[in-house]
C-alpha positions in Angstrom: 1.0 31.0 44.5 -0.4 34.4 44.3 -1.9 36.0 47.5 -5.3 35.9 45.9 -4.9 32.2 45.3 -4.0 31.7 49.0 -6.9 33.7 50.1 -9.3 31.7 47.9 -8.0 28.4 49.1 -8.4 29.5 52.7 -12.2 29.8 52.2 -12.6 26.4 50.7 -13.4 23.1 52.5 -10.5 20.9 53.6 -8.4 20.9 50.5 -6.8 17.4 51.0 -10.1 15.8 51.5 -11.7 17.7 48.6 -9.1 16.5 46.1 -9.1 13.0 47.5 -12.7 12.9 46.6 -12.2 14.4 43.1 -9.4 11.9 42.6 -12.1 9.3 42.3 -13.5 11.0 39.2 -12.4 9.4 35.9 -11.1 12.7 34.5 -8.2 15.1 35.0 -9.1 18.3 36.9 -7.1 21.4 37.6 -8.0 24.7 39.2 -6.3 27.9 38.3 -6.4 31.5 39.5 -6.7 34.5 37.1 -3.0 34.4 36.3 -3.2 30.7 35.4 -1.3 29.6 38.5 -2.2 26.2 39.9 -4.4 26.3 42.9 -4.9 22.5 42.9 -5.0 19.5 40.6 -6.0 15.9 40.8 -3.7 12.9 40.6 -5.3 12.1 37.2 -4.1 15.4 35.9 -0.6 14.6 37.0 -0.6 11.2 35.4 -2.4 12.1 32.2 0.1 14.9 31.5 3.1 13.0 32.7 4.1 15.5 35.4 5.7 13.2 37.9 5.3 13.9 41.6 6.2 17.6 41.6 4.0 20.0 43.6 2.4 22.3 41.0 0.6 24.6 43.5 1.6 28.2 42.8 3.4 27.4 39.6 2.4 28.9 36.2 0.6 26.7 33.8 2.7 28.2 30.9 5.9 27.3 32.7 4.8 23.7 33.0 3.7 23.5 29.3 5.9 25.9 27.4 4.8 24.3 24.1 1.3 25.9 24.4 0.7 28.2 21.5 -1.1 31.5 21.3 -4.4 29.8 20.2 -4.5 27.9 23.5 -3.7 31.0 25.5 -6.5 32.8 23.7 -9.0 30.1 24.9 -7.8 30.7 28.5 -8.4 34.4 28.2 -11.9 33.8 26.9 -12.7 31.5 29.8 -11.3 34.0 32.3 -13.6 36.6 30.8 -16.6 34.5 31.7 -17.1 32.2 28.7 -17.6 28.4 29.2 -15.7 26.4 26.5 -15.6 22.7 25.6 -14.5 20.4 22.8 -15.4 16.8 22.3 -12.3 15.8 20.4 -9.1 17.7 20.3 -5.6 16.8 19.2 -2.9 17.1 21.9 0.7 17.0 20.6 3.0 16.4 23.5 6.5 17.9 23.8 8.1 14.5 23.0 6.3 14.4 19.7 3.6 11.9 20.6 -0.1 12.7 20.0 -3.2 12.0 22.1 -6.8 12.8 21.6 -8.7 14.5 24.4 -12.1 15.8 25.4 -11.9 19.0 27.4 -14.0 21.7 29.0 -13.0 25.0 30.5 -15.2 27.1 32.7 -14.7 30.2 34.9 -15.4 29.7 38.6 -16.9 32.5 40.7 -16.8 33.6 44.3 -20.0 34.2 46.2 -20.2 37.7 44.9 -20.3 36.4 41.4 -16.8 37.6 40.4 -14.7 35.3 38.1 -11.8 34.2 40.3 -10.1 31.7 38.0 -10.5 28.8 35.7 -11.5 25.2 36.1 -10.1 22.8 33.5 -11.4 19.3 33.1 -9.9 16.9 30.5 -10.2 13.3 29.5 -7.6 11.4 27.4 -9.5 9.3 24.8 -6.6 7.7 23.0 -6.5 4.3 24.7 -10.1 4.0 25.6 -12.8 6.1 23.9 -15.3 4.9 26.4 -13.8 6.8 29.3 -16.1 9.5 30.4 -15.3 12.9 31.9 -17.1 13.0 35.3 -17.1 15.3 38.2 -18.3 15.0 41.7 -20.3 17.6 43.6 -20.1 17.3 47.4 -22.0 20.4 48.6 -22.6 24.0 47.6 -19.0 25.2 47.8 -18.0 22.4 45.3 -20.2 24.1 42.6 -17.1 26.2 42.0 -15.5 23.1 40.5 -18.4 21.5 38.6 -18.3 21.3 34.8 -21.6 22.5 33.5 -21.5 20.5 30.3 -25.0 19.7 29.2 -24.6 15.9 29.0 -23.6 15.6 32.7 -25.9 15.5 35.8 -24.3 15.8 39.3 -26.2 15.5 42.5 -25.5 14.6 46.2 -27.5 12.0 48.2 -27.7 11.5 51.9 -27.1 8.2 53.6 -30.7 7.0 52.7 -30.3 7.9 49.1 -32.4 11.2 49.2 -31.3 14.1 47.0 -29.6 16.9 48.9 -28.0 18.8 46.0 -29.2 19.0 42.4 -27.1 21.0 40.0 -28.2 22.8 36.8 -26.8 20.1 34.6 -29.1 17.5 36.3 -32.0 19.8 35.8 -31.3 20.1 32.1 -30.7 16.4 31.6 -33.7 15.1 33.6 -36.1 18.0 33.4 -36.9 18.3 37.1 -36.0 21.4 39.1 -34.1 21.2 42.4 -37.3 22.2 44.2 -39.1 19.1 42.8 -36.4 16.6 43.7 -34.7 17.8 46.9 -35.5 15.4 49.7 -36.9 12.8 47.3 -35.4 9.2 47.0 -33.1 9.2 44.0 -34.9 6.2 42.4 -37.3 8.6 40.5 -34.5 9.1 37.9 -34.2 5.3 37.2 -36.3 3.7 34.5 -39.3 1.8 36.0 -38.3 -1.5 34.3 -35.0 -1.4 36.2 -36.5 0.1 39.4 -38.8 -2.8 40.0 -35.8 -5.1 40.1 -34.2 -3.2 43.0 -31.5 -1.5 41.0 -31.4 1.7 43.2 -30.9 -0.2 46.4 -28.3 -2.4 44.8 -26.3 0.6 43.5 -26.2 2.2 47.0 -25.2 -1.0 48.7 -22.3 -1.6 46.3 -21.1 2.0 46.7 -21.4 1.7 50.6 -19.5 -1.5 50.6 -16.8 -0.8 48.0 -16.6 3.0 48.2 -18.0 3.5 44.7 -20.3 2.1 42.1 -19.9 2.3 38.3 -22.4 1.0 35.8 -24.7 1.8 32.9 -28.5 1.7 33.0 -31.6 3.4 31.6 -32.7 6.6 33.1 -36.2 8.3 33.1 -36.9 12.0 32.3 -39.7 14.1 33.6 -41.4 14.1 30.2 -41.5 10.3 30.2 -38.7 9.7 27.7 -35.6 7.8 28.7 -31.9 7.7 27.9 -29.0 5.3 28.4 -26.5 6.6 31.0 -23.1 6.0 32.5 -23.5 6.2 36.3 -20.8 6.8 39.0 -21.8 6.8 42.7 -19.1 7.6 45.2 -19.5 7.1 49.0 -18.6 10.2 51.1 -17.5 9.8 54.7 -18.7 12.4 57.2 -15.7 14.2 58.8 -17.1 17.1 60.7 -16.9 19.5 57.9 -18.4 17.6 55.0 -21.7 15.7 55.3 -21.8 12.0 54.7 -23.8 10.3 51.9 -23.1 9.8 48.2 -22.0 11.8 45.2 -23.7 10.7 42.0 -22.6 11.6 38.4 -24.8 10.7 35.5 -23.8 11.1 31.8 -26.1 10.7 28.8 -24.7 7.9 26.7 -27.6 7.5 24.3 -26.0 9.0 21.2 -22.7 7.5 21.9 -24.3 4.1 22.5 -26.2 4.3 19.2 -23.0 5.3 17.4 -21.1 2.4 19.1 -23.8 -0.1 18.0 -23.8 1.4 14.5 -20.0 1.1 14.4 -20.3 -2.5 15.6 -22.8 -3.3 12.9 -20.6 -1.6 10.3 -17.7 -3.6 11.5 -19.6 -6.8 11.2 -20.8 -5.9 7.7 -17.2 -5.0 6.7 -15.9 -8.3 8.1 -18.6 -10.1 6.1 -17.6 -8.3 2.9 -14.0 -9.1 3.5 -14.8 -12.8 3.9 -16.9 -13.0 0.8 -15.6 -10.5 -1.8 -14.3 -12.5 -4.8 -11.3 -10.3 -5.3 -8.6 -9.9 -2.7 -8.9 -6.6 -0.7 -6.1 -5.0 1.3 -6.3 -1.8 3.2 -3.2 0.2 4.2 -2.5 3.5 5.9 -0.5 6.4 4.5 2.7 4.8 5.7 2.0 1.6 3.8 1.1 -0.4 6.9 -1.5 -3.1 6.3 -4.7 -2.5 8.3 -7.0 -5.1 6.8 -6.4 -8.4 4.8 -9.3 -10.3 3.3 -9.8 -14.1 3.2 -9.3 -14.0 -0.5 -6.0 -12.2 0.0 -4.9 -14.9 2.5 -5.6 -17.5 -0.1 -3.9 -15.5 -2.9 -0.6 -14.7 -1.0 -0.5 -17.7 1.4 -0.2 -15.4 4.5 -2.7 -15.3 7.4 -4.0 -11.9 8.3 -2.2 -12.1 11.6 1.1 -12.5 9.8 0.7 -9.3 7.7 -1.4 -6.8 9.7 0.9 -4.1 11.1 3.6 -4.8 8.5 4.5 -2.8 5.4 2.6 -3.9 2.2 5.9 -4.0 0.3 6.4 -7.5 1.8 3.8 -8.7 -0.9 5.9 -7.3 -3.8 8.9 -8.7 -5.6 12.0 -6.5 -6.4 12.3 -3.8 -7.7 8.7 -2.8 -6.7 9.4 -3.7 -3.1 12.2 -1.1 -2.8 10.4 1.6 -4.8 6.9 1.4 -3.1 7.6 3.6 0.0 9.2 6.3 -2.2 6.2 6.3 -4.6 3.8 6.5 -1.7 5.7 9.4 -0.1 5.8 11.2 -3.5 2.1 10.9 -3.9 1.4 12.2 -0.3 3.7 15.1 -1.0 2.6 16.0 -4.5 -0.9 14.6 -4.8 0.0 13.2 -8.2 -1.1 9.5 -8.6 0.0 7.3 -11.4 -2.2 4.3 -10.7 -5.0 5.6 -8.4 -8.4 4.6 -9.6 -7.3 2.6 -12.6 -6.6 -1.1 -13.2 -2.9 -2.0 -13.6 -1.2 -5.3 -14.1 1.5 -5.8 -11.5 3.4 -8.7 -9.9 2.9 -10.1 -6.4 5.1 -12.2 -4.1 3.6 -15.2 -2.3 4.8 -16.5 1.0 6.5 -19.4 -0.7 8.6 -17.0 -2.8 6.7 -17.5 -6.1 5.9 -14.4 -8.2 2.5 -14.2 -9.8 0.6 -11.6 -11.9 -2.5 -9.8 -10.8 -4.5 -6.7 -11.6 -4.5 -3.9 -9.0 -7.1 -1.1 -8.5 -6.5 1.4 -5.7 -9.1 3.7 -4.0 -8.4 6.4 -1.4 -10.5 7.2 1.7 -10.4 9.3 4.8 -11.8 8.2 8.2 -11.0 8.4 11.9 -8.6 11.3 11.3 -6.4 9.2 9.0 -6.0 8.5 5.2 -6.3 5.0 4.0 -5.9 3.2 0.7 -7.8 0.2 -0.4 -6.4 -2.2 -3.0 -8.6 -4.7 -5.0 -6.5 -7.5 -6.5 -7.5 -10.1 -9.1 -5.2 -13.1 -9.7 -4.3 -13.5 -13.3 -2.2 -16.7 -12.9 -4.8 -19.1 -14.4 -5.9 -16.6 -17.1 -2.3 -15.9 -18.3 -1.4 -19.5 -18.0 -4.2 -20.4 -20.4 -3.1 -17.6 -22.7 0.5 -18.8 -22.6 -0.7 -22.4 -23.4 -2.7 -21.0 -26.3 0.4 -19.1 -27.5 2.5 -22.4 -27.2 -0.1 -24.1 -29.4 0.0 -21.3 -31.9 3.8 -21.4 -32.0 3.6 -25.2 -32.4 1.2 -24.8 -35.3 3.5 -22.1 -36.8 6.4 -24.5 -36.4 4.6 -27.2 -38.4 3.7 -24.6 -40.9 7.3 -23.6 -41.3 8.3 -27.3 -41.7 5.7 -27.7 -44.5 6.9 -24.4 -46.1 10.5 -25.6 -45.9 9.4 -28.9 -47.5 7.7 -27.0 -50.3 10.7 -24.7 -50.6 13.1 -27.7 -50.8 10.9 -29.3 -53.5 10.9 -26.1 -55.5 14.6 -25.7 -55.1 15.2 -29.3 -56.2 12.9 -28.9 -59.2 14.4 -25.6 -60.3 18.1 -26.7 -59.9 17.7 -30.2 -61.2 17.9 -29.3 -64.9 20.9 -26.9 -64.8 22.8 -29.1 -62.4 22.2 -32.3 -64.5 23.2 -30.4 -67.6 26.4 -29.2 -66.0 27.2 -32.8 -64.9 26.6 -34.2 -68.4 28.6 -31.5 -70.2 31.5 -31.9 -67.8 31.6 -35.7 -68.2 31.4 -35.3 -72.1 34.1 -32.7 -72.0 36.4 -35.0 -70.0 36.0 -37.7 -72.7 36.7 -35.3 -75.5 39.8 -34.0 -73.8 41.1 -37.6 -73.5 40.8 -38.0 -77.3 43.3 -35.2 -77.6 42.4 -34.3 -81.2 42.0 -30.7 -82.2 38.4 -31.2 -83.2 37.7 -32.9 -79.9 39.3 -30.1 -77.9 37.3 -27.5 -79.7 34.1 -29.4 -79.0 35.1 -29.7 -75.3 35.7 -26.0 -75.2 32.2 -25.3 -76.5 30.8 -27.8 -74.1 32.5 -26.2 -71.1 31.1 -22.8 -72.1 27.7 -24.3 -72.1 28.4 -25.8 -68.6 29.3 -22.3 -67.4 26.0 -20.9 -68.7 24.1 -23.6 -66.9 26.0 -22.9 -63.7 25.1 -19.2 -63.9 21.5 -20.2 -64.5 21.6 -22.2 -61.2 23.1 -19.3 -59.4 20.3 -17.0 -60.7 17.7 -19.4 -59.5 19.3 -19.4 -56.0 19.5 -15.6 -56.0 15.8 -15.2 -56.9 14.8 -17.6 -54.1 16.9 -15.6 -51.7 15.3 -12.4 -52.7 11.9 -14.0 -52.3 12.6 -15.4 -48.9 14.2 -12.1 -47.6 11.2 -10.1 -48.8 13.4 -7.7 -50.8 14.5 -4.4 -49.3 14.3 -3.6 -45.6 11.3 -1.5 -44.5 13.3 1.0 -42.3 11.9 3.6 -40.0 13.3 5.8 -37.2 12.8 4.0 -33.9 13.8 4.6 -30.3 16.1 1.8 -29.1 14.5 1.7 -25.6 11.0 1.4 -26.9 12.1 -1.4 -29.3 13.6 -3.3 -26.4 10.6 -2.9 -24.1 8.0 -4.0 -26.7 10.1 -7.0 -27.7 10.7 -8.1 -24.0 6.9 -7.8 -23.4 6.3 -10.2 -26.2 9.2 -12.6 -25.3 8.5 -12.8 -21.6 5.0 -14.2 -21.9 5.0 -17.3 -19.7 8.4 -16.5 -18.1 6.7 -15.5 -14.8 5.4 -19.0 -14.3 9.0 -20.2 -14.3 9.8 -17.4 -11.8 12.1 -15.7 -14.4 12.2 -11.9 -14.3 12.7 -10.1 -17.6 13.5 -6.4 -17.6 15.1 -3.6 -19.7 17.8 -1.2 -18.6 18.8 1.7 -20.8 21.1 4.7 -20.9 19.4 8.1 -20.2 20.2 9.6 -23.7 19.7 7.3 -26.7 19.7 8.4 -30.3 17.0 7.1 -32.7 18.2 4.4 -35.2 17.0 3.6 -38.7 15.9 0.0 -38.7 13.2 -2.5 -39.8 11.3 -2.5 -36.5 9.7 -5.9 -36.9 13.0 -7.6 -37.9 15.0 -6.1 -35.0 12.3 -6.9 -32.5 12.3 -10.5 -33.8 16.1 -10.6 -33.1 15.5 -9.5 -29.5 12.5 -11.8 -29.0 14.6 -14.8 -30.3 17.6 -14.0 -28.0 15.4 -13.4 -24.9 13.4 -16.6 -25.4 16.7 -18.5 -25.8 17.9 -17.0 -22.5 14.6 -18.0 -20.8 14.9 -21.6 -22.1 18.6 -21.7 -20.9 17.7 -20.6 -17.4 14.8 -23.0 -17.0 13.4 -21.4 -13.7 14.4 -19.0 -10.9 16.6 -16.5 -12.8 16.7 -13.2 -14.6 17.1 -11.8 -18.1 18.3 -8.3 -18.6 18.2 -6.4 -21.9 20.7 -3.5 -21.6 20.7 -0.7 -24.2 23.6 1.7 -24.3 24.8 4.4 -26.7 28.2 3.9 -28.3 30.2 6.4 -30.4 28.4 5.8 -33.7 26.1 3.0 -32.8 23.7 1.6 -30.3 24.5 -1.7 -28.5 21.9 -4.2 -27.3 23.0 -6.8 -24.7 20.8 -9.8 -23.7 22.3 -11.0 -20.4 21.1 -14.1 -18.5 22.3 -15.9 -15.3 21.8 -19.4 -16.8 24.5 -22.1 -17.3 26.1 -20.3 -20.3 26.9 -21.8 -23.7 29.0 -25.0 -23.6 32.5 -24.6 -25.1 31.8 -27.4 -27.6 28.9 -25.3 -29.1 30.6 -21.9 -29.4 32.4 -22.6 -32.7 29.2 -23.6 -34.5 26.8 -21.4 -32.5 25.6 -19.3 -35.5 25.7 -22.2 -38.1 22.4 -23.1 -39.7 20.8 -26.3 -38.5 23.1 -26.4 -35.4 21.1 -26.8 -32.3 20.9 -28.7 -28.9 17.1 -28.5 -28.7 15.2 -31.6 -29.4 12.5 -29.7 -31.1 14.6 -26.9 -32.6 15.7 -26.4 -36.2 18.9 -24.5 -35.5 18.0 -21.6 -37.7 17.2 -18.9 -35.0 20.7 -17.6 -34.4 21.7 -17.8 -38.0 18.6 -15.8 -39.0 19.3 -13.2 -36.2 22.9 -12.8 -37.5 21.7 -12.3 -41.1 19.1 -9.7 -39.9 21.7 -7.7 -37.9 24.3 -7.9 -40.7 21.6 -6.8 -43.2 21.3 -3.6 -41.0 25.0 -3.0 -41.2 25.6 -4.4 -37.7 27.3 -7.2 -35.9 26.1 -10.0 -33.6 28.4 -12.0 -31.2 28.3 -14.0 -28.0 30.2 -13.9 -24.7 30.1 -16.3 -21.7 30.1 -14.4 -18.3 33.0 -15.0 -15.9 30.5 -15.7 -13.1 28.2 -17.9 -15.3 25.4 -17.1 -17.7 25.6 -16.0 -21.3 25.5 -12.6 -23.1 24.6 -11.9 -26.7 25.6 -8.5 -28.0 24.6 -6.8 -31.2 25.3 -3.3 -32.4 23.3 -1.3 -34.9 24.8 1.8 -36.6 23.3 5.2 -36.4 21.7 6.6 -39.7 24.4 7.1 -42.4 26.9 4.7 -40.7 25.5 1.4 -42.1 27.4 -0.6 -44.7 26.3 -2.7 -47.6 26.0 -6.3 -46.6 26.6 -7.5 -50.1 24.8 -10.2 -52.0 
């Protein structure tokens, strides 16, 4: 300690007794000399700042807290120049990286000549309990060196009978009475009349006399007749020869804070009511993705109670691959500020507690409050809606199936009608020619030769009829355009995967980074992918995955439809692409045959492989522009 600090302490009342009294104050207090060396500090100061049991007297504040920056030191210099400083809420970052929120005040203290001799620092850590109040205790005139003059505090001293012996300037500002008006008066004048008539002043003194202190909240009266809600601390002081006996009283105006607390409670009740009644699920997370709030609708939607999810990462409500990608997306947004789904509706998949995956819309909003950033998600379950849509699509497909059956019946009738005459003619001519040949005469053989020529013409006529029907059914030339293979696959999978989510079957596309455009009939190639993906979904049944992989080969692009189902039975492989070959009770066995014809019409190839670990894979390749070949007639 400096010599000046020792000299100053020598003129103060008993130091040990002084700080034992100040240790009763619910705030951390430290006294410094002009060089910011410790003169004294309370036990609360030691505990709040985790300083152990070391004796700080005489040590530099900057040695104890080397992390203090220039901004903090500048505040110290201002206070040492005579300025009183305070802050209701300040961020304290500790050397171990943890953060606390504190309220502090810093005032110069003077000697009897009025010279600034040092700095009084009073702080209150608000992190664990925002209702803690910085208080200070005045004992007698010499203690005014240590009193915070914050305007919301009143400090006074009472004798054994409860009469005012010391009345500081903070009390004068808060209550309106000067010290001349209150000195020697019973302290009950500052208590609201409604509480005074019930004996509150006497009860407070009795509790403080018996227990050593009293702490409570009550209404106080001002000189102008107004009143305010206050936090009151009364500490019993024991006479020891130097210090007088009596009581020290600290009063803090809590009116604004109480109003804010009540408003906060009302807002909390309102928010809870909204969370209980809002028709869409609502989930609130912080900037780390931790769930802060989980509405009743969200509980019903996901199957979790709020106690099971609050404090956990929101990715637990997402299936793969969204679960693994969510934290990276959130970090990228916080770093760049670029949002992909903020403020708009988006269809995503959710994961229930029982493991089922379901679709829902998601709309996200962002807010700041309490020094933190929060995100609110509103979710609307699409399960029933999409199930109804899927059922409607099934009905439409069934109607289309019956329409195809009718069309095939009509087509079969037309084919039979068109081919009947030439085929009957061929049959009659061949039979007649056989009889003529049996006769063996020259004339008969000539007639047989002419008849066979006629049979050939009738056969060619039948072939022409079949060719015309084929051209009609195939719609003539392909309507080719340049298309990106990845886009083709994604659009087709989106069409094919409708209803798959209700079977818990995941459908997704993977593609190489660089893919060349191909010249194809978009609708026909997408129909191939749709047919193959739907076959894979039907083979899996439920609880599996279908991948459509698109890769670039040397002069072509390969599409692979991969599933983890049971695979194709060995007995089916040989006739897999034959028309009318099927294991489906309601199938016609034309799907794979049509797919192969479409691929081959594009100059490509379609084939099948069973996976070594199960499942089936259908590959087809399509050549790049200029590489296709003529598929013939």
